[in-house]
VMD Tcl script that builds the backbone (N, CA, C; Angstrom):
set m [mol new atoms 558]
animate dup $m
set s [atomselect $m all]
$s set {name element resname resid chain x y z} {
  {N N UNK 1 A 236.094 167.704 269.178}
  {CA C UNK 1 A 237.126 167.173 270.044}
  {C C UNK 1 A 236.759 165.735 270.392}
  {N N UNK 2 A 237.712 164.827 270.244}
  {CA C UNK 2 A 237.463 163.408 270.460}
  {C C UNK 2 A 237.713 162.945 271.885}
  {N N UNK 3 A 238.501 163.663 272.665}
  {CA C UNK 3 A 238.894 163.192 273.992}
  {C C UNK 3 A 238.859 164.355 274.970}
  {N N UNK 4 A 238.487 164.055 276.214}
  {CA C UNK 4 A 238.509 165.132 277.211}
  {C C UNK 4 A 239.927 165.617 277.508}
  {N N UNK 5 A 240.945 164.839 277.126}
  {CA C UNK 5 A 242.330 165.237 277.347}
  {C C UNK 5 A 242.867 166.163 276.258}
  {N N UNK 6 A 242.092 166.354 275.201}
  {CA C UNK 6 A 242.538 167.229 274.118}
  {C C UNK 6 A 242.325 168.689 274.491}
  {N N UNK 7 A 243.286 169.497 274.084}
  {CA C UNK 7 A 243.162 170.945 274.292}
  {C C UNK 7 A 243.046 171.587 272.910}
  {N N UNK 8 A 241.915 172.209 272.640}
  {CA C UNK 8 A 241.712 172.880 271.357}
  {C C UNK 8 A 242.508 174.177 271.363}
  {N N UNK 9 A 243.355 174.342 270.342}
  {CA C UNK 9 A 244.186 175.542 270.255}
  {C C UNK 9 A 243.764 176.453 269.105}
  {N N UNK 10 A 243.041 175.925 268.150}
  {CA C UNK 10 A 242.448 176.729 267.075}
  {C C UNK 10 A 241.036 176.216 266.823}
  {N N UNK 11 A 240.083 177.125 266.844}
  {CA C UNK 11 A 238.714 176.776 266.491}
  {C C UNK 11 A 238.451 177.206 265.050}
  {N N UNK 12 A 237.262 176.938 264.550}
  {CA C UNK 12 A 236.931 177.179 263.140}
  {C C UNK 12 A 237.256 178.609 262.701}
  {N N UNK 13 A 236.849 179.595 263.473}
  {CA C UNK 13 A 237.104 180.990 263.092}
  {C C UNK 13 A 238.599 181.298 263.118}
  {N N UNK 14 A 239.322 180.689 264.047}
  {CA C UNK 14 A 240.776 180.865 264.103}
  {C C UNK 14 A 241.434 180.293 262.851}
  {N N UNK 15 A 240.995 179.117 262.426}
  {CA C UNK 15 A 241.544 178.485 261.216}
  {C C UNK 15 A 241.291 179.382 260.010}
  {N N UNK 16 A 240.075 179.914 259.900}
  {CA C UNK 16 A 239.745 180.804 258.782}
  {C C UNK 16 A 240.653 182.034 258.783}
  {N N UNK 17 A 240.807 182.654 259.944}
  {CA C UNK 17 A 241.638 183.853 260.065}
  {C C UNK 17 A 243.097 183.563 259.717}
  {N N UNK 18 A 243.596 182.441 260.182}
  {CA C UNK 18 A 244.978 182.050 259.908}
  {C C UNK 18 A 245.191 181.879 258.410}
  {N N UNK 19 A 244.260 181.250 257.733}
  {CA C UNK 19 A 244.406 181.031 256.286}
  {C C UNK 19 A 244.354 182.348 255.520}
  {N N UNK 20 A 243.538 183.269 255.957}
  {CA C UNK 20 A 243.489 184.598 255.326}
  {C C UNK 20 A 244.840 185.292 255.501}
  {N N UNK 21 A 245.391 185.235 256.707}
  {CA C UNK 21 A 246.693 185.864 256.965}
  {C C UNK 21 A 247.793 185.220 256.131}
  {N N UNK 22 A 247.808 183.896 256.078}
  {CA C UNK 22 A 248.825 183.195 255.288}
  {C C UNK 22 A 248.696 183.565 253.809}
  {N N UNK 23 A 247.487 183.671 253.293}
  {CA C UNK 23 A 247.290 184.071 251.899}
  {C C UNK 23 A 247.874 185.464 251.649}
  {N N UNK 24 A 247.646 186.383 252.571}
  {CA C UNK 24 A 248.222 187.727 252.429}
  {C C UNK 24 A 249.747 187.677 252.438}
  {N N UNK 25 A 250.321 186.848 253.302}
  {CA C UNK 25 A 251.777 186.721 253.359}
  {C C UNK 25 A 252.337 186.136 252.064}
  {N N UNK 26 A 251.634 185.183 251.494}
  {CA C UNK 26 A 252.076 184.597 250.214}
  {C C UNK 26 A 252.080 185.661 249.128}
  {N N UNK 27 A 251.040 186.483 249.067}
  {CA C UNK 27 A 250.963 187.551 248.069}
  {C C UNK 27 A 252.088 188.564 248.287}
  {N N UNK 28 A 252.355 188.911 249.531}
  {CA C UNK 28 A 253.420 189.881 249.828}
  {C C UNK 28 A 254.794 189.371 249.393}
  {N N UNK 29 A 255.051 188.088 249.560}
  {CA C UNK 29 A 256.359 187.524 249.208}
  {C C UNK 29 A 256.468 187.160 247.738}
  {N N UNK 30 A 255.340 187.142 247.033}
  {CA C UNK 30 A 255.323 186.762 245.615}
  {C C UNK 30 A 254.470 187.753 244.830}
  {N N UNK 31 A 254.872 189.046 244.779}
  {CA C UNK 31 A 254.016 190.072 244.190}
  {C C UNK 31 A 253.965 190.062 242.661}
  {N N UNK 32 A 255.013 189.583 242.011}
  {CA C UNK 32 A 255.073 189.661 240.550}
  {C C UNK 32 A 254.408 188.439 239.918}
  {N N UNK 33 A 253.724 188.655 238.768}
  {CA C UNK 33 A 253.171 187.512 238.049}
  {C C UNK 33 A 254.297 186.625 237.523}
  {N N UNK 34 A 254.050 185.376 237.279}
  {CA C UNK 34 A 252.767 184.700 237.495}
  {C C UNK 34 A 252.569 184.368 238.969}
  {N N UNK 35 A 251.312 184.118 239.312}
  {CA C UNK 35 A 250.974 183.755 240.685}
  {C C UNK 35 A 251.656 182.440 241.050}
  {N N UNK 36 A 252.011 182.284 242.313}
  {CA C UNK 36 A 252.568 180.989 242.722}
  {C C UNK 36 A 251.518 179.897 242.546}
  {N N UNK 37 A 251.983 178.671 242.402}
  {CA C UNK 37 A 251.060 177.532 242.336}
  {C C UNK 37 A 251.036 176.879 243.710}
  {N N UNK 38 A 249.911 176.290 244.040}
  {CA C UNK 38 A 249.746 175.631 245.334}
  {C C UNK 38 A 249.672 174.127 245.136}
  {N N UNK 39 A 250.408 173.400 245.965}
  {CA C UNK 39 A 250.377 171.944 245.952}
  {C C UNK 39 A 250.108 171.493 247.386}
  {N N UNK 40 A 248.947 170.892 247.619}
  {CA C UNK 40 A 248.605 170.401 248.947}
  {C C UNK 40 A 249.041 168.963 249.132}
  {N N UNK 41 A 249.565 168.657 250.307}
  {CA C UNK 41 A 249.962 167.285 250.635}
  {C C UNK 41 A 248.731 166.555 251.165}
  {N N UNK 42 A 248.472 165.378 250.593}
  {CA C UNK 42 A 247.320 164.579 251.053}
  {C C UNK 42 A 247.469 164.256 252.513}
  {N N UNK 43 A 246.448 164.296 253.245}
  {CA C UNK 43 A 245.082 164.574 252.925}
  {C C UNK 43 A 244.700 165.989 253.313}
  {N N UNK 44 A 244.894 166.339 254.542}
  {CA C UNK 44 A 244.375 167.630 254.997}
  {C C UNK 44 A 245.074 168.828 254.361}
  {N N UNK 45 A 246.321 168.693 254.008}
  {CA C UNK 45 A 247.011 169.781 253.316}
  {C C UNK 45 A 246.372 170.111 251.984}
  {N N UNK 46 A 245.804 169.093 251.315}
  {CA C UNK 46 A 245.133 169.331 250.037}
  {C C UNK 46 A 243.884 170.187 250.229}
  {N N UNK 47 A 243.139 169.938 251.292}
  {CA C UNK 47 A 241.952 170.753 251.568}
  {C C UNK 47 A 242.333 172.175 251.966}
  {N N UNK 48 A 243.380 172.318 252.739}
  {CA C UNK 48 A 243.850 173.647 253.116}
  {C C UNK 48 A 244.346 174.415 251.898}
  {N N UNK 49 A 245.003 173.719 250.969}
  {CA C UNK 49 A 245.479 174.366 249.737}
  {C C UNK 49 A 244.305 174.892 248.916}
  {N N UNK 50 A 243.219 174.148 248.861}
  {CA C UNK 50 A 242.029 174.626 248.126}
  {C C UNK 50 A 241.507 175.925 248.729}
  {N N UNK 51 A 241.486 175.990 250.043}
  {CA C UNK 51 A 241.007 177.206 250.703}
  {C C UNK 51 A 241.958 178.371 250.454}
  {N N UNK 52 A 243.259 178.101 250.523}
  {CA C UNK 52 A 244.231 179.154 250.232}
  {C C UNK 52 A 244.094 179.637 248.791}
  {N N UNK 53 A 243.842 178.718 247.885}
  {CA C UNK 53 A 243.671 179.101 246.478}
  {C C UNK 53 A 242.550 180.127 246.336}
  {N N UNK 54 A 241.425 179.870 246.973}
  {CA C UNK 54 A 240.292 180.802 246.883}
  {C C UNK 54 A 240.697 182.181 247.400}
  {N N UNK 55 A 241.420 182.215 248.511}
  {CA C UNK 55 A 241.885 183.487 249.072}
  {C C UNK 55 A 242.849 184.187 248.120}
  {N N UNK 56 A 243.797 183.434 247.578}
  {CA C UNK 56 A 244.794 184.025 246.680}
  {C C UNK 56 A 244.150 184.552 245.401}
  {N N UNK 57 A 243.220 183.802 244.845}
  {CA C UNK 57 A 242.570 184.264 243.612}
  {C C UNK 57 A 241.817 185.565 243.851}
  {N N UNK 58 A 241.222 185.694 245.022}
  {CA C UNK 58 A 240.523 186.938 245.357}
  {C C UNK 58 A 241.523 188.087 245.512}
  {N N UNK 59 A 242.620 187.835 246.189}
  {CA C UNK 59 A 243.622 188.887 246.419}
  {C C UNK 59 A 244.343 189.292 245.138}
  {N N UNK 60 A 244.644 188.319 244.292}
  {CA C UNK 60 A 245.429 188.579 243.080}
  {C C UNK 60 A 244.570 188.900 241.861}
  {N N UNK 61 A 243.285 188.603 241.959}
  {CA C UNK 61 A 242.383 188.722 240.812}
  {C C UNK 61 A 242.970 187.978 239.608}
  {N N UNK 62 A 243.458 186.771 239.882}
  {CA C UNK 62 A 244.077 185.937 238.852}
  {C C UNK 62 A 243.875 184.474 239.229}
  {N N UNK 63 A 243.974 183.619 238.219}
  {CA C UNK 63 A 243.865 182.186 238.472}
  {C C UNK 63 A 245.121 181.686 239.186}
  {N N UNK 64 A 244.914 180.836 240.167}
  {CA C UNK 64 A 246.011 180.198 240.887}
  {C C UNK 64 A 245.902 178.702 240.618}
  {N N UNK 65 A 246.962 178.137 240.060}
  {CA C UNK 65 A 246.964 176.711 239.772}
  {C C UNK 65 A 247.056 175.925 241.070}
  {N N UNK 66 A 246.342 174.803 241.115}
  {CA C UNK 66 A 246.245 173.994 242.319}
  {C C UNK 66 A 246.476 172.537 241.979}
  {N N UNK 67 A 247.286 171.896 242.779}
  {CA C UNK 67 A 247.495 170.463 242.648}
  {C C UNK 67 A 247.533 169.831 244.025}
  {N N UNK 68 A 247.537 168.507 244.044}
  {CA C UNK 68 A 247.699 167.806 245.308}
  {C C UNK 68 A 248.646 166.647 245.096}
  {N N UNK 69 A 249.311 166.286 246.161}
  {CA C UNK 69 A 250.432 165.364 246.074}
  {C C UNK 69 A 250.313 164.281 247.124}
  {N N UNK 70 A 250.463 163.037 246.681}
  {CA C UNK 70 A 250.554 161.923 247.611}
  {C C UNK 70 A 252.026 161.588 247.779}
  {N N UNK 71 A 252.473 161.488 249.010}
  {CA C UNK 71 A 253.897 161.241 249.261}
  {C C UNK 71 A 254.135 159.845 249.834}
  {N N UNK 72 A 253.115 158.989 249.824}
  {CA C UNK 72 A 253.189 157.679 250.461}
  {C C UNK 72 A 254.410 156.865 250.076}
  {N N UNK 73 A 254.744 156.825 248.799}
  {CA C UNK 73 A 255.864 156.002 248.348}
  {C C UNK 73 A 257.206 156.739 248.414}
  {N N UNK 74 A 257.188 157.990 248.831}
  {CA C UNK 74 A 258.422 158.771 248.953}
  {C C UNK 74 A 258.904 158.851 250.408}
  {N N UNK 75 A 258.138 158.251 251.305}
  {CA C UNK 75 A 258.507 158.299 252.724}
  {C C UNK 75 A 259.780 157.502 252.965}
  {N N UNK 76 A 260.554 157.925 253.944}
  {CA C UNK 76 A 261.793 157.214 254.244}
  {C C UNK 76 A 261.621 156.148 255.321}
  {N N UNK 77 A 260.373 155.910 255.739}
  {CA C UNK 77 A 260.129 154.918 256.784}
  {C C UNK 77 A 259.260 153.755 256.308}
  {N N UNK 78 A 259.201 153.528 254.998}
  {CA C UNK 78 A 258.338 152.470 254.465}
  {C C UNK 78 A 258.682 151.093 255.029}
  {N N UNK 79 A 259.965 150.787 255.181}
  {CA C UNK 79 A 260.364 149.476 255.691}
  {C C UNK 79 A 260.002 149.293 257.157}
  {N N UNK 80 A 259.892 150.386 257.886}
  {CA C UNK 80 A 259.609 150.292 259.317}
  {C C UNK 80 A 258.131 150.346 259.641}
  {N N UNK 81 A 257.299 150.641 258.662}
  {CA C UNK 81 A 255.864 150.756 258.913}
  {C C UNK 81 A 255.214 149.388 258.788}
  {N N UNK 82 A 254.362 149.009 259.730}
  {CA C UNK 82 A 253.755 147.684 259.681}
  {C C UNK 82 A 252.734 147.544 258.549}
  {N N UNK 83 A 252.068 148.623 258.185}
  {CA C UNK 83 A 251.045 148.577 257.150}
  {C C UNK 83 A 251.540 149.251 255.885}
  {N N UNK 84 A 250.977 148.828 254.760}
  {CA C UNK 84 A 251.276 149.500 253.496}
  {C C UNK 84 A 250.704 150.918 253.566}
  {N N UNK 85 A 251.354 151.877 252.901}
  {CA C UNK 85 A 250.831 153.246 252.943}
  {C C UNK 85 A 249.474 153.332 252.245}
  {N N UNK 86 A 248.624 154.195 252.763}
  {CA C UNK 86 A 247.353 154.484 252.082}
  {C C UNK 86 A 247.683 155.437 250.960}
  {N N UNK 87 A 247.380 155.024 249.735}
  {CA C UNK 87 A 247.792 155.797 248.569}
  {C C UNK 87 A 246.600 156.558 248.002}
  {N N UNK 88 A 246.827 157.840 247.774}
  {CA C UNK 88 A 245.867 158.704 247.096}
  {C C UNK 88 A 246.535 159.143 245.806}
  {N N UNK 89 A 245.754 159.379 244.799}
  {CA C UNK 89 A 246.329 159.832 243.534}
  {C C UNK 89 A 246.827 161.267 243.677}
  {N N UNK 90 A 247.968 161.549 243.060}
  {CA C UNK 90 A 248.449 162.921 242.966}
  {C C UNK 90 A 247.814 163.557 241.741}
  {N N UNK 91 A 247.516 164.837 241.833}
  {CA C UNK 91 A 246.937 165.574 240.707}
  {C C UNK 91 A 247.716 166.861 240.522}
  {N N UNK 92 A 248.620 166.849 239.575}
  {CA C UNK 92 A 249.335 168.068 239.191}
  {C C UNK 92 A 249.268 168.101 237.671}
  {N N UNK 93 A 248.290 168.832 237.169}
  {CA C UNK 93 A 247.982 168.841 235.734}
  {C C UNK 93 A 248.618 170.021 235.015}
  {N N UNK 94 A 249.763 170.469 235.500}
  {CA C UNK 94 A 250.453 171.604 234.903}
  {C C UNK 94 A 251.945 171.410 235.144}
  {N N UNK 95 A 252.751 172.132 234.379}
  {CA C UNK 95 A 254.197 172.047 234.515}
  {C C UNK 95 A 254.641 172.974 235.642}
  {N N UNK 96 A 255.384 172.451 236.600}
  {CA C UNK 96 A 255.883 173.276 237.706}
  {C C UNK 96 A 257.228 173.909 237.387}
  {N N UNK 97 A 257.825 173.537 236.255}
  {CA C UNK 97 A 259.151 174.037 235.893}
  {C C UNK 97 A 259.149 175.563 235.806}
  {N N UNK 98 A 260.091 176.163 236.510}
  {CA C UNK 98 A 260.241 177.615 236.471}
  {C C UNK 98 A 259.245 178.383 237.314}
  {N N UNK 99 A 258.355 177.701 238.007}
  {CA C UNK 99 A 257.319 178.371 238.805}
  {C C UNK 99 A 257.699 178.409 240.279}
  {N N UNK 100 A 257.065 179.314 241.010}
  {CA C UNK 100 A 257.135 179.289 242.466}
  {C C UNK 100 A 256.034 178.366 242.941}
  {N N UNK 101 A 256.408 177.340 243.678}
  {CA C UNK 101 A 255.457 176.358 244.188}
  {C C UNK 101 A 255.381 176.506 245.699}
  {N N UNK 102 A 254.165 176.636 246.199}
  {CA C UNK 102 A 253.946 176.656 247.639}
  {C C UNK 102 A 253.347 175.305 248.017}
  {N N UNK 103 A 254.122 174.518 248.761}
  {CA C UNK 103 A 253.619 173.256 249.288}
  {C C UNK 103 A 252.827 173.576 250.550}
  {N N UNK 104 A 251.640 172.979 250.676}
  {CA C UNK 104 A 250.759 173.251 251.810}
  {C C UNK 104 A 250.547 171.957 252.587}
  {N N UNK 105 A 250.766 172.025 253.902}
  {CA C UNK 105 A 250.513 170.874 254.758}
  {C C UNK 105 A 249.821 171.342 256.033}
  {N N UNK 106 A 249.257 170.385 256.751}
  {CA C UNK 106 A 248.537 170.748 257.965}
  {C C UNK 106 A 249.474 170.969 259.144}
  {N N UNK 107 A 250.376 170.007 259.419}
  {CA C UNK 107 A 251.272 170.113 260.569}
  {C C UNK 107 A 252.696 169.844 260.129}
  {N N UNK 108 A 253.609 170.688 260.566}
  {CA C UNK 108 A 255.028 170.437 260.367}
  {C C UNK 108 A 255.586 169.917 261.689}
  {N N UNK 109 A 256.220 168.742 261.613}
  {CA C UNK 109 A 256.755 168.104 262.807}
  {C C UNK 109 A 258.238 167.823 262.574}
  {N N UNK 110 A 258.594 166.642 262.153}
  {CA C UNK 110 A 259.999 166.270 261.979}
  {C C UNK 110 A 260.608 166.828 260.698}
  {N N UNK 111 A 259.777 167.118 259.704}
  {CA C UNK 111 A 260.251 167.587 258.398}
  {C C UNK 111 A 260.303 166.478 257.365}
  {N N UNK 112 A 260.085 165.244 257.779}
  {CA C UNK 112 A 260.203 164.113 256.852}
  {C C UNK 112 A 259.097 164.090 255.795}
  {N N UNK 113 A 257.899 164.506 256.150}
  {CA C UNK 113 A 256.813 164.569 255.159}
  {C C UNK 113 A 257.141 165.608 254.101}
  {N N UNK 114 A 257.659 166.744 254.516}
  {CA C UNK 114 A 258.004 167.803 253.567}
  {C C UNK 114 A 259.147 167.355 252.666}
  {N N UNK 115 A 260.147 166.675 253.222}
  {CA C UNK 115 A 261.237 166.145 252.402}
  {C C UNK 115 A 260.686 165.221 251.326}
  {N N UNK 116 A 259.763 164.342 251.713}
  {CA C UNK 116 A 259.154 163.430 250.750}
  {C C UNK 116 A 258.349 164.203 249.702}
  {N N UNK 117 A 257.660 165.253 250.115}
  {CA C UNK 117 A 256.867 166.047 249.175}
  {C C UNK 117 A 257.762 166.755 248.162}
  {N N UNK 118 A 258.888 167.275 248.610}
  {CA C UNK 118 A 259.810 167.939 247.685}
  {C C UNK 118 A 260.348 166.933 246.672}
  {N N UNK 119 A 260.701 165.755 247.157}
  {CA C UNK 119 A 261.187 164.712 246.253}
  {C C UNK 119 A 260.116 164.339 245.231}
  {N N UNK 120 A 258.879 164.161 245.681}
  {CA C UNK 120 A 257.779 163.824 244.769}
  {C C UNK 120 A 257.519 164.965 243.784}
  {N N UNK 121 A 257.576 166.199 244.261}
  {CA C UNK 121 A 257.331 167.364 243.411}
  {C C UNK 121 A 258.293 167.410 242.234}
  {N N UNK 122 A 259.553 167.078 242.467}
  {CA C UNK 122 A 260.541 167.151 241.401}
  {C C UNK 122 A 260.309 166.110 240.303}
  {N N UNK 123 A 259.445 165.146 240.550}
  {CA C UNK 123 A 259.033 164.238 239.473}
  {C C UNK 123 A 258.148 164.956 238.451}
  {N N UNK 124 A 257.638 166.135 238.808}
  {CA C UNK 124 A 256.746 166.902 237.935}
  {C C UNK 124 A 257.452 168.080 237.268}
  {N N UNK 125 A 258.731 168.251 237.512}
  {CA C UNK 125 A 259.472 169.349 236.905}
  {C C UNK 125 A 260.413 169.975 237.922}
  {N N UNK 126 A 261.054 171.051 237.486}
  {CA C UNK 126 A 262.018 171.743 238.352}
  {C C UNK 126 A 261.519 173.159 238.634}
  {N N UNK 127 A 260.894 173.355 239.802}
  {CA C UNK 127 A 260.391 174.682 240.139}
  {C C UNK 127 A 261.533 175.688 240.295}
  {N N UNK 128 A 261.217 176.963 240.069}
  {CA C UNK 128 A 262.199 178.028 240.319}
  {C C UNK 128 A 262.504 178.105 241.808}
  {N N UNK 129 A 261.475 177.967 242.630}
  {CA C UNK 129 A 261.647 177.921 244.073}
  {C C UNK 129 A 260.446 177.224 244.699}
  {N N UNK 130 A 260.692 176.687 245.867}
  {CA C UNK 130 A 259.657 175.976 246.610}
  {C C UNK 130 A 259.532 176.649 247.973}
  {N N UNK 131 A 258.304 176.961 248.339}
  {CA C UNK 131 A 258.011 177.541 249.644}
  {C C UNK 131 A 257.095 176.580 250.387}
  {N N UNK 132 A 257.013 176.735 251.687}
  {CA C UNK 132 A 256.218 175.840 252.520}
  {C C UNK 132 A 255.265 176.636 253.396}
  {N N UNK 133 A 253.989 176.266 253.342}
  {CA C UNK 133 A 252.962 176.856 254.203}
  {C C UNK 133 A 252.351 175.738 255.047}
  {N N UNK 134 A 252.295 175.961 256.358}
  {CA C UNK 134 A 251.703 174.973 257.254}
  {C C UNK 134 A 250.704 175.659 258.176}
  {N N UNK 135 A 249.659 174.930 258.504}
  {CA C UNK 135 A 248.680 175.455 259.443}
  {C C UNK 135 A 249.278 175.507 260.849}
  {N N UNK 136 A 250.020 174.454 261.229}
  {CA C UNK 136 A 250.612 174.396 262.564}
  {C C UNK 136 A 252.048 173.889 262.480}
  {N N UNK 137 A 252.932 174.552 263.204}
  {CA C UNK 137 A 254.323 174.113 263.322}
  {C C UNK 137 A 254.544 173.721 264.776}
  {N N UNK 138 A 254.775 172.434 265.000}
  {CA C UNK 138 A 254.924 171.956 266.368}
  {C C UNK 138 A 256.370 171.735 266.792}
  {N N UNK 139 A 257.319 172.047 265.916}
  {CA C UNK 139 A 258.719 171.897 266.277}
  {C C UNK 139 A 259.192 170.456 266.209}
  {N N UNK 140 A 260.293 170.164 266.874}
  {CA C UNK 140 A 260.887 168.819 266.950}
  {C C UNK 140 A 261.433 168.347 265.611}
  {N N UNK 141 A 262.055 169.239 264.863}
  {CA C UNK 141 A 262.578 168.914 263.548}
  {C C UNK 141 A 263.694 167.892 263.609}
  {N N UNK 142 A 263.682 166.969 262.661}
  {CA C UNK 142 A 264.766 166.012 262.467}
  {C C UNK 142 A 265.567 166.353 261.213}
  {N N UNK 143 A 264.997 167.168 260.360}
  {CA C UNK 143 A 265.643 167.606 259.124}
  {C C UNK 143 A 265.657 169.132 259.103}
  {N N UNK 144 A 266.614 169.731 258.375}
  {CA C UNK 144 A 266.716 171.197 258.357}
  {C C UNK 144 A 265.673 171.831 257.432}
  {N N UNK 145 A 264.433 171.750 257.853}
  {CA C UNK 145 A 263.326 172.291 257.061}
  {C C UNK 145 A 262.599 173.312 257.920}
  {N N UNK 146 A 262.342 174.474 257.322}
  {CA C UNK 146 A 261.661 175.549 258.032}
  {C C UNK 146 A 260.546 176.089 257.141}
  {N N UNK 147 A 259.356 176.302 257.680}
  {CA C UNK 147 A 258.263 176.813 256.860}
  {C C UNK 147 A 258.430 178.298 256.544}
  {N N UNK 148 A 257.941 178.686 255.381}
  {CA C UNK 148 A 257.916 180.100 255.004}
  {C C UNK 148 A 256.695 180.802 255.585}
  {N N UNK 149 A 255.612 180.047 255.752}
  {CA C UNK 149 A 254.342 180.599 256.235}
  {C C UNK 149 A 253.798 179.651 257.302}
  {N N UNK 150 A 253.516 180.192 258.485}
  {CA C UNK 150 A 253.035 179.383 259.605}
  {C C UNK 150 A 251.735 179.975 260.125}
  {N N UNK 151 A 250.723 179.142 260.206}
  {CA C UNK 151 A 249.466 179.582 260.791}
  {C C UNK 151 A 249.607 179.809 262.287}
  {N N UNK 152 A 250.142 178.798 262.990}
  {CA C UNK 152 A 250.323 178.912 264.434}
  {C C UNK 152 A 251.482 178.016 264.860}
  {N N UNK 153 A 252.375 178.576 265.666}
  {CA C UNK 153 A 253.429 177.788 266.291}
  {C C UNK 153 A 252.849 177.148 267.546}
  {N N UNK 154 A 253.020 175.845 267.666}
  {CA C UNK 154 A 252.476 175.110 268.807}
  {C C UNK 154 A 253.598 174.431 269.577}
  {N N UNK 155 A 253.968 174.970 270.720}
  {CA C UNK 155 A 254.955 174.267 271.530}
  {C C UNK 155 A 254.328 172.968 272.040}
  {N N UNK 156 A 254.939 171.849 271.715}
  {CA C UNK 156 A 254.409 170.550 272.123}
  {C C UNK 156 A 255.527 169.703 272.692}
  {N N UNK 157 A 255.124 168.720 273.467}
  {CA C UNK 157 A 256.064 167.681 273.884}
  {C C UNK 157 A 256.171 166.694 272.719}
  {N N UNK 158 A 257.303 166.049 272.619}
  {CA C UNK 158 A 257.517 165.115 271.510}
  {C C UNK 158 A 256.489 163.991 271.503}
  {N N UNK 159 A 256.006 163.592 272.672}
  {CA C UNK 159 A 255.060 162.480 272.723}
  {C C UNK 159 A 253.594 162.920 272.627}
  {N N UNK 160 A 253.342 164.179 272.392}
  {CA C UNK 160 A 251.959 164.634 272.182}
  {C C UNK 160 A 251.598 164.513 270.704}
  {N N UNK 161 A 250.305 164.537 270.433}
  {CA C UNK 161 A 249.805 164.521 269.057}
  {C C UNK 161 A 249.085 165.839 268.778}
  {N N UNK 162 A 249.277 166.344 267.570}
  {CA C UNK 162 A 248.516 167.499 267.116}
  {C C UNK 162 A 247.477 166.973 266.135}
  {N N UNK 163 A 246.222 167.233 266.435}
  {CA C UNK 163 A 245.119 166.791 265.584}
  {C C UNK 163 A 244.600 167.986 264.793}
  {N N UNK 164 A 244.602 167.865 263.483}
  {CA C UNK 164 A 243.994 168.879 262.631}
  {C C UNK 164 A 242.738 168.263 262.052}
  {N N UNK 165 A 241.646 168.948 262.242}
  {CA C UNK 165 A 240.377 168.498 261.677}
  {C C UNK 165 A 239.908 169.561 260.692}
  {N N UNK 166 A 239.439 169.087 259.544}
  {CA C UNK 166 A 238.923 170.006 258.533}
  {C C UNK 166 A 237.479 169.622 258.221}
  {N N UNK 167 A 236.704 170.632 257.942}
  {CA C UNK 167 A 235.275 170.456 257.667}
  {C C UNK 167 A 235.028 169.383 256.608}
  {N N UNK 168 A 235.829 169.409 255.547}
  {CA C UNK 168 A 235.606 168.508 254.413}
  {C C UNK 168 A 235.721 167.031 254.783}
  {N N UNK 169 A 236.560 166.698 255.748}
  {CA C UNK 169 A 236.751 165.299 256.152}
  {C C UNK 169 A 236.134 164.978 257.505}
  {N N UNK 170 A 236.209 165.935 258.420}
  {CA C UNK 170 A 235.892 165.666 259.811}
  {C C UNK 170 A 234.627 166.355 260.314}
  {N N UNK 171 A 234.035 167.198 259.483}
  {CA C UNK 171 A 232.812 167.882 259.871}
  {C C UNK 171 A 233.021 169.127 260.714}
  {N N UNK 172 A 234.277 169.466 260.995}
  {CA C UNK 172 A 234.579 170.666 261.769}
  {C C UNK 172 A 236.002 171.107 261.456}
  {N N UNK 173 A 236.279 172.371 261.704}
  {CA C UNK 173 A 237.633 172.900 261.586}
  {C C UNK 173 A 238.151 173.152 262.992}
  {N N UNK 174 A 239.259 172.486 263.336}
  {CA C UNK 174 A 239.901 172.768 264.608}
  {C C UNK 174 A 241.267 172.115 264.649}
  {N N UNK 175 A 242.094 172.644 265.536}
  {CA C UNK 175 A 243.402 172.071 265.810}
  {C C UNK 175 A 243.465 171.862 267.308}
  {N N UNK 176 A 243.904 170.659 267.710}
  {CA C UNK 176 A 244.008 170.365 269.132}
  {C C UNK 176 A 245.297 169.602 269.419}
  {N N UNK 177 A 245.672 169.626 270.680}
  {CA C UNK 177 A 246.841 168.879 271.158}
  {C C UNK 177 A 246.328 167.860 272.161}
  {N N UNK 178 A 246.840 166.625 272.034}
  {CA C UNK 178 A 246.390 165.556 272.925}
  {C C UNK 178 A 247.575 164.704 273.364}
  {N N UNK 179 A 247.430 164.035 274.499}
  {CA C UNK 179 A 248.469 163.092 274.916}
  {C C UNK 179 A 248.642 161.989 273.877}
  {N N UNK 180 A 249.800 161.359 273.873}
  {CA C UNK 180 A 250.115 160.339 272.870}
  {C C UNK 180 A 249.152 159.174 272.849}
  {N N UNK 181 A 248.505 158.863 273.957}
  {CA C UNK 181 A 247.611 157.710 274.008}
  {C C UNK 181 A 246.365 157.889 273.153}
  {N N UNK 182 A 246.054 159.115 272.751}
  {CA C UNK 182 A 244.855 159.384 271.959}
  {C C UNK 182 A 245.159 159.082 270.498}
  {N N UNK 183 A 244.318 158.289 269.858}
  {CA C UNK 183 A 244.503 157.938 268.439}
  {C C UNK 183 A 244.193 159.139 267.553}
  {N N UNK 184 A 244.954 159.288 266.474}
  {CA C UNK 184 A 244.694 160.357 265.516}
  {C C UNK 184 A 243.687 159.872 264.486}
  {N N UNK 185 A 242.808 160.754 264.002}
  {CA C UNK 185 A 241.869 160.353 262.951}
  {C C UNK 185 A 242.605 160.125 261.646}
  {N N UNK 186 A 242.038 159.302 260.801}
  {CA C UNK 186 A 242.671 158.975 259.511}
  {C C UNK 186 A 242.736 160.150 258.597}
}
mol reanalyze $m
mol bondsrecalc $m
mol representation Tube
mol addrep $m
């Protein structure tokens, strides 16, 4: 936790449990082969997708294809942002055409990131269907986007920030809510 004003709502064990539950829900909704493919949205969604992949492969006893997606140039607010987007390479080394694709992200807020991810995904083919898994859904949608799999619903004020920290980047797994004045980690 970076600030005394932050309230931790998920700790490391909670994050692990949530991902196990979400993996089970994905298997229940997609029982027939082939296994769905996972595409994580950079940055933290990509790490969460890797963890979900491990869970799914164990549950399905089958390989689960994994990719990650950078949506920086697909955002609809590029002209309004003072800085150029931080660009990460996308890695989708398989054809998504005809497959069930589960997009994985850390927090669902306005829906604009997911809209950009869907647009970017279609540059790689035409999936049979696209599902959405998020660790936290904080509401305040601006677009008609709803997740298929939610780790935790977090009622928040519009001016609050939800911080997701993952071991791979931040040295710990946790989700917290903080007042708007608190800076979010990169």
